[in-house]
PDB file of N, CA, C and O in Angstrom:
ATOM      1  N   UNK A   1      32.304  21.536   8.134  1.00  0.00           N
ATOM      2  CA  UNK A   1      30.997  21.897   7.630  1.00  0.00           C
ATOM      3  C   UNK A   1      29.906  21.174   8.412  1.00  0.00           C
ATOM      4  O   UNK A   1      30.040  19.999   8.754  1.00  0.00           O
ATOM      5  N   UNK A   2      28.849  21.881   8.681  1.00  0.00           N
ATOM      6  CA  UNK A   2      27.695  21.291   9.364  1.00  0.00           C
ATOM      7  C   UNK A   2      26.706  20.779   8.320  1.00  0.00           C
ATOM      8  O   UNK A   2      26.551  21.363   7.247  1.00  0.00           O
ATOM      9  N   UNK A   3      26.059  19.707   8.650  1.00  0.00           N
ATOM     10  CA  UNK A   3      25.041  19.151   7.766  1.00  0.00           C
ATOM     11  C   UNK A   3      23.689  19.724   8.152  1.00  0.00           C
ATOM     12  O   UNK A   3      23.320  19.739   9.326  1.00  0.00           O
ATOM     13  N   UNK A   4      22.966  20.187   7.170  1.00  0.00           N
ATOM     14  CA  UNK A   4      21.638  20.756   7.401  1.00  0.00           C
ATOM     15  C   UNK A   4      20.600  19.832   6.777  1.00  0.00           C
ATOM     16  O   UNK A   4      20.691  19.487   5.599  1.00  0.00           O
ATOM     17  N   UNK A   5      19.628  19.441   7.567  1.00  0.00           N
ATOM     18  CA  UNK A   5      18.551  18.583   7.078  1.00  0.00           C
ATOM     19  C   UNK A   5      17.324  19.442   6.864  1.00  0.00           C
ATOM     20  O   UNK A   5      16.801  20.029   7.812  1.00  0.00           O
ATOM     21  N   UNK A   6      16.862  19.523   5.633  1.00  0.00           N
ATOM     22  CA  UNK A   6      15.676  20.321   5.314  1.00  0.00           C
ATOM     23  C   UNK A   6      14.838  19.569   4.279  1.00  0.00           C
ATOM     24  O   UNK A   6      15.061  19.722   3.078  1.00  0.00           O
ATOM     25  N   UNK A   7      13.873  18.754   4.733  1.00  0.00           N
ATOM     26  CA  UNK A   7      13.052  18.015   3.766  1.00  0.00           C
ATOM     27  C   UNK A   7      12.271  18.963   2.865  1.00  0.00           C
ATOM     28  O   UNK A   7      11.813  20.023   3.294  1.00  0.00           O
ATOM     29  N   UNK A   8      12.133  18.561   1.623  1.00  0.00           N
ATOM     30  CA  UNK A   8      11.431  19.398   0.655  1.00  0.00           C
ATOM     31  C   UNK A   8       9.920  19.258   0.735  1.00  0.00           C
ATOM     32  O   UNK A   8       9.186  20.150   0.309  1.00  0.00           O
ATOM     33  N   UNK A   9       9.455  18.140   1.281  1.00  0.00           N
ATOM     34  CA  UNK A   9       8.013  17.933   1.372  1.00  0.00           C
ATOM     35  C   UNK A   9       7.708  16.928   2.468  1.00  0.00           C
ATOM     36  O   UNK A   9       8.580  16.179   2.909  1.00  0.00           O
ATOM     37  N   UNK A  10       6.460  16.926   2.896  1.00  0.00           N
ATOM     38  CA  UNK A  10       5.977  15.955   3.872  1.00  0.00           C
ATOM     39  C   UNK A  10       5.084  14.953   3.160  1.00  0.00           C
ATOM     40  O   UNK A  10       4.378  15.296   2.212  1.00  0.00           O
ATOM     41  N   UNK A  11       5.121  13.725   3.622  1.00  0.00           N
ATOM     42  CA  UNK A  11       4.254  12.696   3.060  1.00  0.00           C
ATOM     43  C   UNK A  11       3.092  12.493   4.014  1.00  0.00           C
ATOM     44  O   UNK A  11       3.283  12.207   5.196  1.00  0.00           O
ATOM     45  N   UNK A  12       1.886  12.643   3.487  1.00  0.00           N
ATOM     46  CA  UNK A  12       0.672  12.511   4.289  1.00  0.00           C
ATOM     47  C   UNK A  12      -0.313  11.602   3.570  1.00  0.00           C
ATOM     48  O   UNK A  12      -0.233  11.411   2.357  1.00  0.00           O
ATOM     49  N   UNK A  13      -1.236  11.050   4.332  1.00  0.00           N
ATOM     50  CA  UNK A  13      -2.263  10.220   3.703  1.00  0.00           C
ATOM     51  C   UNK A  13      -3.189  11.095   2.865  1.00  0.00           C
ATOM     52  O   UNK A  13      -3.407  12.268   3.169  1.00  0.00           O
ATOM     53  N   UNK A  14      -3.727  10.499   1.806  1.00  0.00           N
ATOM     54  CA  UNK A  14      -4.629  11.223   0.917  1.00  0.00           C
ATOM     55  C   UNK A  14      -6.037  11.316   1.476  1.00  0.00           C
ATOM     56  O   UNK A  14      -6.429  10.520   2.329  1.00  0.00           O
ATOM     57  N   UNK A  15      -6.788  12.281   0.999  1.00  0.00           N
ATOM     58  CA  UNK A  15      -8.166  12.491   1.458  1.00  0.00           C
ATOM     59  C   UNK A  15      -9.060  11.299   1.141  1.00  0.00           C
ATOM     60  O   UNK A  15     -10.029  11.044   1.855  1.00  0.00           O
ATOM     61  N   UNK A  16      -8.743  10.571   0.081  1.00  0.00           N
ATOM     62  CA  UNK A  16      -9.579   9.460  -0.371  1.00  0.00           C
ATOM     63  C   UNK A  16      -9.246   8.138   0.308  1.00  0.00           C
ATOM     64  O   UNK A  16      -9.881   7.124   0.019  1.00  0.00           O
ATOM     65  N   UNK A  17      -8.269   8.128   1.198  1.00  0.00           N
ATOM     66  CA  UNK A  17      -7.800   6.880   1.792  1.00  0.00           C
ATOM     67  C   UNK A  17      -8.907   6.108   2.498  1.00  0.00           C
ATOM     68  O   UNK A  17      -8.908   4.877   2.462  1.00  0.00           O
ATOM     69  N   UNK A  18      -9.832   6.785   3.127  1.00  0.00           N
ATOM     70  CA  UNK A  18     -10.909   6.092   3.843  1.00  0.00           C
ATOM     71  C   UNK A  18     -11.866   5.351   2.910  1.00  0.00           C
ATOM     72  O   UNK A  18     -12.661   4.530   3.366  1.00  0.00           O
ATOM     73  N   UNK A  19     -11.796   5.634   1.607  1.00  0.00           N
ATOM     74  CA  UNK A  19     -12.611   4.920   0.621  1.00  0.00           C
ATOM     75  C   UNK A  19     -11.997   3.572   0.249  1.00  0.00           C
ATOM     76  O   UNK A  19     -12.657   2.743  -0.377  1.00  0.00           O
ATOM     77  N   UNK A  20     -10.744   3.350   0.631  1.00  0.00           N
ATOM     78  CA  UNK A  20     -10.032   2.143   0.223  1.00  0.00           C
ATOM     79  C   UNK A  20     -10.741   0.843   0.579  1.00  0.00           C
ATOM     80  O   UNK A  20     -10.852  -0.025  -0.287  1.00  0.00           O
ATOM     81  N   UNK A  21     -11.228   0.659   1.804  1.00  0.00           N
ATOM     82  CA  UNK A  21     -11.889  -0.612   2.117  1.00  0.00           C
ATOM     83  C   UNK A  21     -13.053  -0.930   1.178  1.00  0.00           C
ATOM     84  O   UNK A  21     -13.193  -2.068   0.728  1.00  0.00           O
ATOM     85  N   UNK A  22     -13.871   0.051   0.886  1.00  0.00           N
ATOM     86  CA  UNK A  22     -15.005  -0.157  -0.018  1.00  0.00           C
ATOM     87  C   UNK A  22     -14.524  -0.474  -1.424  1.00  0.00           C
ATOM     88  O   UNK A  22     -15.055  -1.367  -2.084  1.00  0.00           O
ATOM     89  N   UNK A  23     -13.519   0.260  -1.880  1.00  0.00           N
ATOM     90  CA  UNK A  23     -12.990   0.016  -3.223  1.00  0.00           C
ATOM     91  C   UNK A  23     -12.398  -1.385  -3.336  1.00  0.00           C
ATOM     92  O   UNK A  23     -12.609  -2.065  -4.341  1.00  0.00           O
ATOM     93  N   UNK A  24     -11.666  -1.820  -2.327  1.00  0.00           N
ATOM     94  CA  UNK A  24     -11.097  -3.170  -2.352  1.00  0.00           C
ATOM     95  C   UNK A  24     -12.187  -4.238  -2.334  1.00  0.00           C
ATOM     96  O   UNK A  24     -12.077  -5.252  -3.024  1.00  0.00           O
ATOM     97  N   UNK A  25     -13.225  -4.014  -1.555  1.00  0.00           N
ATOM     98  CA  UNK A  25     -14.315  -4.988  -1.478  1.00  0.00           C
ATOM     99  C   UNK A  25     -15.079  -5.085  -2.792  1.00  0.00           C
ATOM    100  O   UNK A  25     -15.657  -6.128  -3.099  1.00  0.00           O
ATOM    101  N   UNK A  26     -15.087  -4.004  -3.570  1.00  0.00           N
ATOM    102  CA  UNK A  26     -15.818  -3.990  -4.836  1.00  0.00           C
ATOM    103  C   UNK A  26     -15.027  -4.576  -6.002  1.00  0.00           C
ATOM    104  O   UNK A  26     -15.576  -4.740  -7.092  1.00  0.00           O
ATOM    105  N   UNK A  27     -13.760  -4.893  -5.797  1.00  0.00           N
ATOM    106  CA  UNK A  27     -12.963  -5.486  -6.867  1.00  0.00           C
ATOM    107  C   UNK A  27     -13.406  -6.919  -7.135  1.00  0.00           C
ATOM    108  O   UNK A  27     -13.890  -7.613  -6.241  1.00  0.00           O
ATOM    109  N   UNK A  28     -13.233  -7.345  -8.369  1.00  0.00           N
ATOM    110  CA  UNK A  28     -13.542  -8.717  -8.766  1.00  0.00           C
ATOM    111  C   UNK A  28     -12.339  -9.607  -8.463  1.00  0.00           C
ATOM    112  O   UNK A  28     -11.198  -9.144  -8.476  1.00  0.00           O
ATOM    113  N   UNK A  29     -12.593 -10.857  -8.196  1.00  0.00           N
ATOM    114  CA  UNK A  29     -11.515 -11.814  -7.983  1.00  0.00           C
ATOM    115  C   UNK A  29     -10.568 -11.781  -9.181  1.00  0.00           C
ATOM    116  O   UNK A  29     -11.017 -11.808 -10.327  1.00  0.00           O
ATOM    117  N   UNK A  30      -9.273 -11.724  -8.925  1.00  0.00           N
ATOM    118  CA  UNK A  30      -8.281 -11.671  -9.994  1.00  0.00           C
ATOM    119  C   UNK A  30      -7.875 -10.273 -10.405  1.00  0.00           C
ATOM    120  O   UNK A  30      -6.929 -10.111 -11.176  1.00  0.00           O
ATOM    121  N   UNK A  31      -8.575  -9.244  -9.907  1.00  0.00           N
ATOM    122  CA  UNK A  31      -8.194  -7.869 -10.212  1.00  0.00           C
ATOM    123  C   UNK A  31      -6.833  -7.554  -9.593  1.00  0.00           C
ATOM    124  O   UNK A  31      -6.348  -8.273  -8.719  1.00  0.00           O
ATOM    125  N   UNK A  32      -6.231  -6.464 -10.066  1.00  0.00           N
ATOM    126  CA  UNK A  32      -4.912  -6.046  -9.589  1.00  0.00           C
ATOM    127  C   UNK A  32      -5.008  -4.851  -8.654  1.00  0.00           C
ATOM    128  O   UNK A  32      -5.828  -3.953  -8.845  1.00  0.00           O
ATOM    129  N   UNK A  33      -4.157  -4.861  -7.646  1.00  0.00           N
ATOM    130  CA  UNK A  33      -3.987  -3.725  -6.741  1.00  0.00           C
ATOM    131  C   UNK A  33      -2.546  -3.261  -6.907  1.00  0.00           C
ATOM    132  O   UNK A  33      -1.617  -4.050  -6.735  1.00  0.00           O
ATOM    133  N   UNK A  34      -2.356  -1.992  -7.240  1.00  0.00           N
ATOM    134  CA  UNK A  34      -1.026  -1.437  -7.468  1.00  0.00           C
ATOM    135  C   UNK A  34      -0.610  -0.559  -6.291  1.00  0.00           C
ATOM    136  O   UNK A  34      -1.381   0.286  -5.836  1.00  0.00           O
ATOM    137  N   UNK A  35       0.602  -0.762  -5.807  1.00  0.00           N
ATOM    138  CA  UNK A  35       1.161   0.078  -4.743  1.00  0.00           C
ATOM    139  C   UNK A  35       2.313   0.880  -5.333  1.00  0.00           C
ATOM    140  O   UNK A  35       3.182   0.332  -6.013  1.00  0.00           O
ATOM    141  N   UNK A  36       2.310   2.174  -5.067  1.00  0.00           N
ATOM    142  CA  UNK A  36       3.327   3.037  -5.662  1.00  0.00           C
ATOM    143  C   UNK A  36       4.474   3.374  -4.717  1.00  0.00           C
ATOM    144  O   UNK A  36       5.504   3.881  -5.161  1.00  0.00           O
ATOM    145  N   UNK A  37       4.318   3.104  -3.429  1.00  0.00           N
ATOM    146  CA  UNK A  37       5.396   3.411  -2.485  1.00  0.00           C
ATOM    147  C   UNK A  37       5.164   2.697  -1.166  1.00  0.00           C
ATOM    148  O   UNK A  37       4.058   2.242  -0.873  1.00  0.00           O
ATOM    149  N   UNK A  38       6.224   2.608  -0.376  1.00  0.00           N
ATOM    150  CA  UNK A  38       6.098   2.019   0.954  1.00  0.00           C
ATOM    151  C   UNK A  38       5.136   2.846   1.800  1.00  0.00           C
ATOM    152  O   UNK A  38       4.353   2.289   2.571  1.00  0.00           O
ATOM    153  N   UNK A  39       5.188   4.162   1.663  1.00  0.00           N
ATOM    154  CA  UNK A  39       4.288   5.020   2.437  1.00  0.00           C
ATOM    155  C   UNK A  39       2.830   4.735   2.106  1.00  0.00           C
ATOM    156  O   UNK A  39       1.985   4.700   3.000  1.00  0.00           O
ATOM    157  N   UNK A  40       2.532   4.534   0.835  1.00  0.00           N
ATOM    158  CA  UNK A  40       1.157   4.211   0.435  1.00  0.00           C
ATOM    159  C   UNK A  40       0.717   2.893   1.059  1.00  0.00           C
ATOM    160  O   UNK A  40      -0.430   2.753   1.484  1.00  0.00           O
ATOM    161  N   UNK A  41       1.628   1.932   1.111  1.00  0.00           N
ATOM    162  CA  UNK A  41       1.319   0.627   1.698  1.00  0.00           C
ATOM    163  C   UNK A  41       1.073   0.763   3.197  1.00  0.00           C
ATOM    164  O   UNK A  41       0.136   0.171   3.732  1.00  0.00           O
ATOM    165  N   UNK A  42       1.905   1.536   3.865  1.00  0.00           N
ATOM    166  CA  UNK A  42       1.753   1.750   5.310  1.00  0.00           C
ATOM    167  C   UNK A  42       0.391   2.354   5.612  1.00  0.00           C
ATOM    168  O   UNK A  42      -0.326   1.861   6.484  1.00  0.00           O
ATOM    169  N   UNK A  43       0.024   3.419   4.899  1.00  0.00           N
ATOM    170  CA  UNK A  43      -1.261   4.078   5.142  1.00  0.00           C
ATOM    171  C   UNK A  43      -2.431   3.151   4.827  1.00  0.00           C
ATOM    172  O   UNK A  43      -3.392   3.083   5.594  1.00  0.00           O
ATOM    173  N   UNK A  44      -2.358   2.438   3.707  1.00  0.00           N
ATOM    174  CA  UNK A  44      -3.449   1.537   3.321  1.00  0.00           C
ATOM    175  C   UNK A  44      -3.619   0.415   4.336  1.00  0.00           C
ATOM    176  O   UNK A  44      -4.740   0.101   4.735  1.00  0.00           O
ATOM    177  N   UNK A  45      -2.522  -0.184   4.749  1.00  0.00           N
ATOM    178  CA  UNK A  45      -2.592  -1.276   5.714  1.00  0.00           C
ATOM    179  C   UNK A  45      -3.170  -0.795   7.041  1.00  0.00           C
ATOM    180  O   UNK A  45      -3.932  -1.512   7.690  1.00  0.00           O
ATOM    181  N   UNK A  46      -2.811   0.400   7.433  1.00  0.00           N
ATOM    182  CA  UNK A  46      -3.315   0.982   8.683  1.00  0.00           C
ATOM    183  C   UNK A  46      -4.832   1.134   8.639  1.00  0.00           C
ATOM    184  O   UNK A  46      -5.521   0.810   9.606  1.00  0.00           O
ATOM    185  N   UNK A  47      -5.348   1.624   7.521  1.00  0.00           N
ATOM    186  CA  UNK A  47      -6.793   1.809   7.370  1.00  0.00           C
ATOM    187  C   UNK A  47      -7.508   0.464   7.457  1.00  0.00           C
ATOM    188  O   UNK A  47      -8.516   0.339   8.153  1.00  0.00           O
ATOM    189  N   UNK A  48      -6.996  -0.533   6.760  1.00  0.00           N
ATOM    190  CA  UNK A  48      -7.639  -1.851   6.781  1.00  0.00           C
ATOM    191  C   UNK A  48      -7.606  -2.465   8.182  1.00  0.00           C
ATOM    192  O   UNK A  48      -8.613  -2.996   8.650  1.00  0.00           O
ATOM    193  N   UNK A  49      -6.469  -2.394   8.844  1.00  0.00           N
ATOM    194  CA  UNK A  49      -6.357  -2.969  10.186  1.00  0.00           C
ATOM    195  C   UNK A  49      -7.257  -2.256  11.187  1.00  0.00           C
ATOM    196  O   UNK A  49      -7.810  -2.887  12.088  1.00  0.00           O
ATOM    197  N   UNK A  50      -7.406  -0.941  11.031  1.00  0.00           N
ATOM    198  CA  UNK A  50      -8.247  -0.169  11.958  1.00  0.00           C
ATOM    199  C   UNK A  50      -9.700  -0.620  11.941  1.00  0.00           C
ATOM    200  O   UNK A  50     -10.407  -0.461  12.936  1.00  0.00           O
ATOM    201  N   UNK A  51     -10.156  -1.183  10.823  1.00  0.00           N
ATOM    202  CA  UNK A  51     -11.554  -1.631  10.756  1.00  0.00           C
ATOM    203  C   UNK A  51     -11.659  -3.157  10.717  1.00  0.00           C
ATOM    204  O   UNK A  51     -12.732  -3.706  10.468  1.00  0.00           O
ATOM    205  N   UNK A  52     -10.548  -3.826  10.963  1.00  0.00           N
ATOM    206  CA  UNK A  52     -10.574  -5.283  11.069  1.00  0.00           C
ATOM    207  C   UNK A  52     -10.587  -6.035   9.753  1.00  0.00           C
ATOM    208  O   UNK A  52     -10.969  -7.204   9.716  1.00  0.00           O
ATOM    209  N   UNK A  53     -10.176  -5.387   8.671  1.00  0.00           N
ATOM    210  CA  UNK A  53     -10.122  -6.059   7.372  1.00  0.00           C
ATOM    211  C   UNK A  53      -8.705  -6.530   7.081  1.00  0.00           C
ATOM    212  O   UNK A  53      -7.731  -6.016   7.632  1.00  0.00           O
ATOM    213  N   UNK A  54      -8.617  -7.519   6.203  1.00  0.00           N
ATOM    214  CA  UNK A  54      -7.333  -8.056   5.771  1.00  0.00           C
ATOM    215  C   UNK A  54      -7.219  -7.896   4.260  1.00  0.00           C
ATOM    216  O   UNK A  54      -8.218  -7.696   3.570  1.00  0.00           O
ATOM    217  N   UNK A  55      -6.009  -7.984   3.762  1.00  0.00           N
ATOM    218  CA  UNK A  55      -5.797  -7.949   2.324  1.00  0.00           C
ATOM    219  C   UNK A  55      -6.374  -9.224   1.710  1.00  0.00           C
ATOM    220  O   UNK A  55      -6.095 -10.327   2.178  1.00  0.00           O
ATOM    221  N   UNK A  56      -7.169  -9.068   0.676  1.00  0.00           N
ATOM    222  CA  UNK A  56      -7.841 -10.206   0.055  1.00  0.00           C
ATOM    223  C   UNK A  56      -6.849 -11.143  -0.627  1.00  0.00           C
ATOM    224  O   UNK A  56      -5.899 -10.696  -1.271  1.00  0.00           O
ATOM    225  N   UNK A  57      -7.079 -12.428  -0.482  1.00  0.00           N
ATOM    226  CA  UNK A  57      -6.192 -13.423  -1.090  1.00  0.00           C
ATOM    227  C   UNK A  57      -6.535 -13.706  -2.548  1.00  0.00           C
ATOM    228  O   UNK A  57      -5.751 -14.346  -3.250  1.00  0.00           O
ATOM    229  N   UNK A  58      -7.698 -13.240  -3.017  1.00  0.00           N
ATOM    230  CA  UNK A  58      -8.109 -13.517  -4.395  1.00  0.00           C
ATOM    231  C   UNK A  58      -7.745 -12.397  -5.363  1.00  0.00           C
ATOM    232  O   UNK A  58      -8.182 -12.406  -6.514  1.00  0.00           O
ATOM    233  N   UNK A  59      -6.951 -11.436  -4.907  1.00  0.00           N
ATOM    234  CA  UNK A  59      -6.507 -10.335  -5.759  1.00  0.00           C
ATOM    235  C   UNK A  59      -5.036 -10.521  -6.110  1.00  0.00           C
ATOM    236  O   UNK A  59      -4.315 -11.256  -5.436  1.00  0.00           O
ATOM    237  N   UNK A  60      -4.602  -9.853  -7.164  1.00  0.00           N
ATOM    238  CA  UNK A  60      -3.191  -9.837  -7.552  1.00  0.00           C
ATOM    239  C   UNK A  60      -2.591  -8.512  -7.102  1.00  0.00           C
ATOM    240  O   UNK A  60      -3.179  -7.453  -7.322  1.00  0.00           O
ATOM    241  N   UNK A  61      -1.441  -8.570  -6.483  1.00  0.00           N
ATOM    242  CA  UNK A  61      -0.800  -7.371  -5.954  1.00  0.00           C
ATOM    243  C   UNK A  61       0.464  -7.065  -6.743  1.00  0.00           C
ATOM    244  O   UNK A  61       1.234  -7.963  -7.080  1.00  0.00           O
ATOM    245  N   UNK A  62       0.664  -5.788  -7.030  1.00  0.00           N
ATOM    246  CA  UNK A  62       1.767  -5.330  -7.861  1.00  0.00           C
ATOM    247  C   UNK A  62       2.353  -4.077  -7.228  1.00  0.00           C
ATOM    248  O   UNK A  62       1.609  -3.212  -6.766  1.00  0.00           O
ATOM    249  N   UNK A  63       3.675  -3.968  -7.199  1.00  0.00           N
ATOM    250  CA  UNK A  63       4.347  -2.772  -6.688  1.00  0.00           C
ATOM    251  C   UNK A  63       5.297  -2.251  -7.760  1.00  0.00           C
ATOM    252  O   UNK A  63       5.709  -2.995  -8.651  1.00  0.00           O
ATOM    253  N   UNK A  64       5.640  -0.975  -7.669  1.00  0.00           N
ATOM    254  CA  UNK A  64       6.460  -0.357  -8.713  1.00  0.00           C
ATOM    255  C   UNK A  64       7.943  -0.681  -8.591  1.00  0.00           C
ATOM    256  O   UNK A  64       8.692  -0.451  -9.540  1.00  0.00           O
ATOM    257  N   UNK A  65       8.382  -1.198  -7.474  1.00  0.00           N
ATOM    258  CA  UNK A  65       9.792  -1.533  -7.302  1.00  0.00           C
ATOM    259  C   UNK A  65       9.983  -2.738  -6.398  1.00  0.00           C
ATOM    260  O   UNK A  65       9.059  -3.164  -5.705  1.00  0.00           O
ATOM    261  N   UNK A  66      11.192  -3.278  -6.414  1.00  0.00           N
ATOM    262  CA  UNK A  66      11.491  -4.483  -5.647  1.00  0.00           C
ATOM    263  C   UNK A  66      11.305  -4.283  -4.150  1.00  0.00           C
ATOM    264  O   UNK A  66      10.669  -5.109  -3.494  1.00  0.00           O
ATOM    265  N   UNK A  67      11.846  -3.204  -3.599  1.00  0.00           N
ATOM    266  CA  UNK A  67      11.728  -3.004  -2.148  1.00  0.00           C
ATOM    267  C   UNK A  67      10.289  -2.767  -1.721  1.00  0.00           C
ATOM    268  O   UNK A  67       9.863  -3.248  -0.671  1.00  0.00           O
ATOM    269  N   UNK A  68       9.543  -2.033  -2.522  1.00  0.00           N
ATOM    270  CA  UNK A  68       8.120  -1.844  -2.212  1.00  0.00           C
ATOM    271  C   UNK A  68       7.384  -3.174  -2.295  1.00  0.00           C
ATOM    272  O   UNK A  68       6.510  -3.456  -1.475  1.00  0.00           O
ATOM    273  N   UNK A  69       7.732  -3.987  -3.279  1.00  0.00           N
ATOM    274  CA  UNK A  69       7.090  -5.298  -3.430  1.00  0.00           C
ATOM    275  C   UNK A  69       7.403  -6.197  -2.240  1.00  0.00           C
ATOM    276  O   UNK A  69       6.522  -6.893  -1.735  1.00  0.00           O
ATOM    277  N   UNK A  70       8.647  -6.184  -1.793  1.00  0.00           N
ATOM    278  CA  UNK A  70       9.021  -7.001  -0.632  1.00  0.00           C
ATOM    279  C   UNK A  70       8.250  -6.563   0.608  1.00  0.00           C
ATOM    280  O   UNK A  70       7.762  -7.395   1.373  1.00  0.00           O
ATOM    281  N   UNK A  71       8.144  -5.252   0.801  1.00  0.00           N
ATOM    282  CA  UNK A  71       7.413  -4.738   1.958  1.00  0.00           C
ATOM    283  C   UNK A  71       5.924  -5.064   1.836  1.00  0.00           C
ATOM    284  O   UNK A  71       5.301  -5.509   2.800  1.00  0.00           O
ATOM    285  N   UNK A  72       5.362  -4.844   0.657  1.00  0.00           N
ATOM    286  CA  UNK A  72       3.945  -5.112   0.416  1.00  0.00           C
ATOM    287  C   UNK A  72       3.636  -6.586   0.665  1.00  0.00           C
ATOM    288  O   UNK A  72       2.609  -6.914   1.259  1.00  0.00           O
ATOM    289  N   UNK A  73       4.512  -7.462   0.218  1.00  0.00           N
ATOM    290  CA  UNK A  73       4.327  -8.894   0.424  1.00  0.00           C
ATOM    291  C   UNK A  73       4.356  -9.247   1.909  1.00  0.00           C
ATOM    292  O   UNK A  73       3.574 -10.078   2.370  1.00  0.00           O
ATOM    293  N   UNK A  74       5.253  -8.618   2.650  1.00  0.00           N
ATOM    294  CA  UNK A  74       5.336  -8.873   4.093  1.00  0.00           C
ATOM    295  C   UNK A  74       4.073  -8.404   4.806  1.00  0.00           C
ATOM    296  O   UNK A  74       3.601  -9.058   5.736  1.00  0.00           O
ATOM    297  N   UNK A  75       3.529  -7.277   4.370  1.00  0.00           N
ATOM    298  CA  UNK A  75       2.329  -6.714   4.999  1.00  0.00           C
ATOM    299  C   UNK A  75       1.086  -7.528   4.649  1.00  0.00           C
ATOM    300  O   UNK A  75       0.256  -7.805   5.515  1.00  0.00           O
ATOM    301  N   UNK A  76       0.960  -7.910   3.380  1.00  0.00           N
ATOM    302  CA  UNK A  76      -0.251  -8.607   2.927  1.00  0.00           C
ATOM    303  C   UNK A  76      -0.191 -10.106   3.158  1.00  0.00           C
ATOM    304  O   UNK A  76      -1.226 -10.771   3.207  1.00  0.00           O
ATOM    305  N   UNK A  77       0.994 -10.632   3.297  1.00  0.00           N
ATOM    306  CA  UNK A  77       1.223 -12.076   3.387  1.00  0.00           C
ATOM    307  C   UNK A  77       0.779 -12.768   2.097  1.00  0.00           C
ATOM    308  O   UNK A  77       0.339 -13.918   2.116  1.00  0.00           O
ATOM    309  N   UNK A  78       0.901 -12.051   0.982  1.00  0.00           N
ATOM    310  CA  UNK A  78       0.572 -12.562  -0.349  1.00  0.00           C
ATOM    311  C   UNK A  78       1.730 -12.245  -1.290  1.00  0.00           C
ATOM    312  O   UNK A  78       2.498 -11.319  -1.028  1.00  0.00           O
ATOM    313  N   UNK A  79       1.866 -12.992  -2.373  1.00  0.00           N
ATOM    314  CA  UNK A  79       2.895 -12.657  -3.363  1.00  0.00           C
ATOM    315  C   UNK A  79       2.609 -11.293  -3.984  1.00  0.00           C
ATOM    316  O   UNK A  79       1.455 -10.936  -4.218  1.00  0.00           O
ATOM    317  N   UNK A  80       3.660 -10.545  -4.245  1.00  0.00           N
ATOM    318  CA  UNK A  80       3.530  -9.239  -4.890  1.00  0.00           C
ATOM    319  C   UNK A  80       4.487  -9.201  -6.076  1.00  0.00           C
ATOM    320  O   UNK A  80       5.681  -9.463  -5.929  1.00  0.00           O
ATOM    321  N   UNK A  81       3.964  -8.878  -7.235  1.00  0.00           N
ATOM    322  CA  UNK A  81       4.765  -8.782  -8.457  1.00  0.00           C
ATOM    323  C   UNK A  81       5.355  -7.389  -8.593  1.00  0.00           C
ATOM    324  O   UNK A  81       4.819  -6.426  -8.045  1.00  0.00           O
ATOM    325  N   UNK A  82       6.460  -7.281  -9.322  1.00  0.00           N
ATOM    326  CA  UNK A  82       7.050  -5.980  -9.636  1.00  0.00           C
ATOM    327  C   UNK A  82       7.818  -6.103 -10.941  1.00  0.00           C
ATOM    328  O   UNK A  82       8.193  -7.206 -11.341  1.00  0.00           O
ATOM    329  N   UNK A  83       8.058  -4.966 -11.616  1.00  0.00           N
ATOM    330  CA  UNK A  83       8.746  -5.037 -12.921  1.00  0.00           C
ATOM    331  C   UNK A  83      10.207  -5.422 -12.786  1.00  0.00           C
ATOM    332  O   UNK A  83      10.915  -5.522 -13.788  1.00  0.00           O
TER     333      UNK A  83
END
């Protein structure tokens, strides 16, 4: 039998992604940032790096799973909580 690879969907950045830097800058110290997937983290980090911004150290970061949290922590260089 031959294996057929046929993805059901493509993952693309959202239309609102370019608003992320402004939204992050408007957060209060101690606010939470939630990441829902590794792909979301990749796209968000790319946007911030493209304009020379870094992940803020005064925010709390949370991911929906352990692997996403580990990746998010590596990207932000900050602790990331997960359930």
